[in-house]
MARTOR-551876 format. One line per 10 residues: number of its first residue (from 1); for each residue z negated, x negated, y negated of C-alpha. Coordinates in steps of 0.02 Angstrom, whole numbers, plus 50000, padded with zeros to 5 digits. Example, Ala and Ser with C-alpha at 12.3 -4.5 7.8 and 13.67 -1.06 7.14 Angstrom:
BEGIN
1> 49610 49385 50225; 49643 49316 50053 $
//
This chain:
BEGIN
1> 50000 50000 50000; 50041 49938 49826; 49914 49913 49688; 49943 50007 49526; 49927 49888 49379; 50067 49959 49270; 50197 50096 49279; 50339 49974 49317; 50417 49961 49490; 50310 50096 49568 $
11> 50356 50267 49635; 50347 50427 49533; 50214 50487 49657; 50103 50338 49618; 50125 50363 49430; 50083 50548 49449; 49927 50512 49553; 49871 50376 49433; 49884 50494 49284; 49806 50635 49383 $
21> 49652 50531 49427; 49634 50472 49247; 49618 50656 49200; 49448 50663 49282; 49383 50552 49142; 49413 50692 49018; 49255 50771 49086; 49087 50687 49054; 48941 50762 49147; 48779 50687 49077 $
31> 48657 50640 49213; 48488 50722 49216; 48343 50748 49332; 48298 50881 49459; 48385 51047 49433; 48485 50978 49287; 48571 50851 49400; 48610 50986 49530; 48677 51102 49396; 48786 50965 49321 $
41> 48847 50919 49494; 48906 51098 49527; 48995 51107 49359; 49081 50941 49391; 49129 50990 49569; 49212 51149 49506; 49306 51047 49375; 49369 50926 49507; 49418 51069 49621; 49525 51151 49486 $
51> 49617 50987 49455; 49648 50961 49641; 49718 51137 49658; 49846 51089 49525; 49919 50965 49651; 49987 51114 49747; 49844 51155 49866; 49795 51335 49903; 49611 51369 49875; 49534 51447 50031 $
61> 49392 51569 49985; 49231 51547 50083; 49254 51715 50170; 49421 51655 50241; 49360 51489 50312; 49345 51563 50487; 49535 51571 50493; 49533 51380 50498; 49380 51361 50609; 49471 51269 50749 $
71> 49562 51154 50627; 49398 51112 50538; 49309 51078 50703; 49445 50958 50760; 49447 50870 50591; 49258 50848 50595; 49272 50757 50761; 49392 50632 50683; 49360 50621 50496; 49256 50462 50501 $
81> 49390 50344 50570; 49552 50443 50558; 49658 50528 50426; 49759 50645 50534; 49756 50740 50699; 49893 50816 50806; 49940 50997 50771; 49924 51043 50955; 49892 51227 50919; 50049 51246 50812 $
91> 49948 51301 50661; 50063 51366 50524; 50116 51234 50396; 50028 51242 50227; 49929 51140 50101; 49751 51200 50078; 49589 51151 49991; 49422 51201 50064; 49262 51180 49963; 49106 51142 50066 $
101> 49202 51160 50231; 49047 51128 50337; 48918 51212 50225; 48826 51163 50066; 48712 51037 50154; 48847 50941 50248; 48984 50826 50183; 49117 50826 50118; 49111 50933 49961; 49299 50960 49963 $
111> 49428 50940 50101; 49614 50927 50064; 49719 50977 50215; 49907 50964 50237; 49962 51055 50395; 50134 51006 50459; 50223 51056 50621; 50170 50896 50710; 50018 50828 50618; 49870 50890 50514 $
121> 49829 50766 50374; 49663 50774 50285; 49571 50688 50142; 49382 50713 50121; 49317 50706 49941; 49135 50694 49887; 49071 50734 49712; 48927 50625 49651; 48819 50626 49496; 48680 50512 49433 $
131> 48634 50399 49289; 48713 50233 49340; 48739 50258 49526; 48757 50401 49649; 48618 50477 49754; 48665 50457 49937; 48524 50547 50026; 48542 50518 50215; 48729 50479 50215; 48800 50311 50163 $
141> 48982 50297 50102; 49120 50327 50229; 49265 50203 50224; 49417 50304 50169; 49331 50453 50091; 49358 50473 49905; 49203 50483 49794; 49214 50547 49615; 49061 50500 49514; 49001 50566 49347 $
151> 48862 50470 49260; 48787 50441 49089; 48932 50331 49035; 49075 50434 49103; 49175 50463 49261; 49240 50341 49391; 49303 50356 49569; 49306 50246 49723; 49326 50248 49911; 49176 50220 50023 $
161> 49236 50052 50088; 49228 49983 49910; 49039 50004 49903; 48978 49952 50075; 49021 49804 50187; 49031 49811 50376; 48877 49701 50388; 48776 49816 50273; 48836 49969 50368; 48787 49894 50536 $
171> 48608 49858 50477; 48589 50032 50402; 48658 50113 50559; 48540 50012 50671; 48393 50070 50566; 48455 50250 50572; 48469 50250 50762; 48304 50159 50788; 48216 50285 50676; 48297 50431 50769 $
181> 48242 50360 50937; 48064 50331 50875; 48053 50508 50809; 48112 50578 50977; 47980 50477 51070; 47840 50530 50953; 47895 50712 50953; 47889 50709 51143; 47709 50646 51133; 47666 50782 51007 $
191> 47738 50918 51119; 47637 50849 51265; 47475 50885 51171; 47537 51053 51105; 47529 50987 50927; 47559 51102 50780; 47663 50966 50697; 47828 50880 50726; 47926 50738 50647; 48085 50779 50551 $
201> 48213 50639 50545; 48253 50628 50359; 48271 50475 50250; 48377 50414 50104; 48501 50274 50072; 48488 50202 49897; 48567 50060 49799; 48464 49907 49758; 48400 49889 49580; 48529 49830 49454 $
211> 48683 49914 49529; 48790 49997 49394; 48963 50065 49441; 49031 50059 49265; 48974 49881 49223; 48991 49777 49381; 49167 49713 49342; 49244 49799 49496; 49268 49972 49422; 49456 49958 49387 $
221> 49491 49880 49557; 49399 50021 49647; 49494 50153 49549; 49660 50072 49595; 49613 50082 49779; 49586 50269 49760; 49757 50284 49679; 49830 50195 49830; 49743 50312 49954; 49791 50471 49863 $
231> 49969 50408 49836; 49985 50375 50022; 49917 50549 50061; 50038 50628 49936; 50184 50527 50005; 50144 50587 50181; 50155 50765 50117; 50318 50730 50028; 50391 50643 50181; 50340 50788 50293 $
241> 50415 50915 50174; 50574 50810 50166; 50583 50803 50356; 50563 50991 50371; 50696 51016 50236; 50815 50895 50323; 50790 50984 50490; 50827 51150 50407; 50982 51078 50322; 51042 51001 50486 $
251> 51021 51168 50574; 51121 51256 50438; 51258 51124 50445; 51264 51136 50635; 51276 51325 50625; 51414 51311 50495; 51506 51182 50603; 51491 51291 50757; 51558 51438 50659; 51706 51337 50595 $
261> 51742 51275 50773; 51745 51455 50836; 51867 51503 50699; 51979 51355 50742; 51978 51404 50925; 52028 51581 50879; 52173 51515 50774; 52229 51400 50915; 52226 51541 51042; 52331 51661 50937 $
271> 52504 51584 50976; 52464 51582 51162; 52414 51763 51158; 52575 51810 51065; 52683 51716 51190; 52600 51806 51334; 52636 51972 51253 $
//
């Protein structure tokens, strides 16, 4: 994938995506505390959603999510390490956006889905707010997910891989699994004594002190990587639409050719029929 440093020698799709992403910076959601942060987060999420819909995605109302239940289940099994799944059930082709596809307490906040005859492409997007950095709760960044962050000094965006190394991820994951195992062992002991208490496996991932997305010198680089990802996703959609269009055109041309061949055969048979008469 190419890096976008200027508008020269790049595709119109990349230019469009670059300008589209820059539009998020028109909205500044001041960070707050408690309910204020949650309220700002919802306002910002709705703003992002409206802009994403403008890319040509159909907004799926929450009451219609069940229609895509099987698609969402299959995506959830693969969305950590993959960006597409096979369209084995021949789901009808369309481009959709689903907000909170797995509920308000589970990521991602928004899921872009491009259903084609052969493949179902998807791009998870998370909306984050904070003062200088995002609050991650019990989920650390996922490699190719897109995160759009609004803080005190404005809006930026990045993919998960830009914020966490494989080594960091391995240590955090080891801790997560060790904690889960320890909780299971202790809950088993508590059940054995008919305790009125149990352990709930909840903890938070946080940045170390001093991290500031807007001032660490990597902000522009991270934003370019998001442009690359979204450009690739958009190009896949364009390529799939082009393929479908070409197949349709080929079928029409074949039908026209077959029709012309039949006419020619009729013309060629006319003299023979006359001679027989």
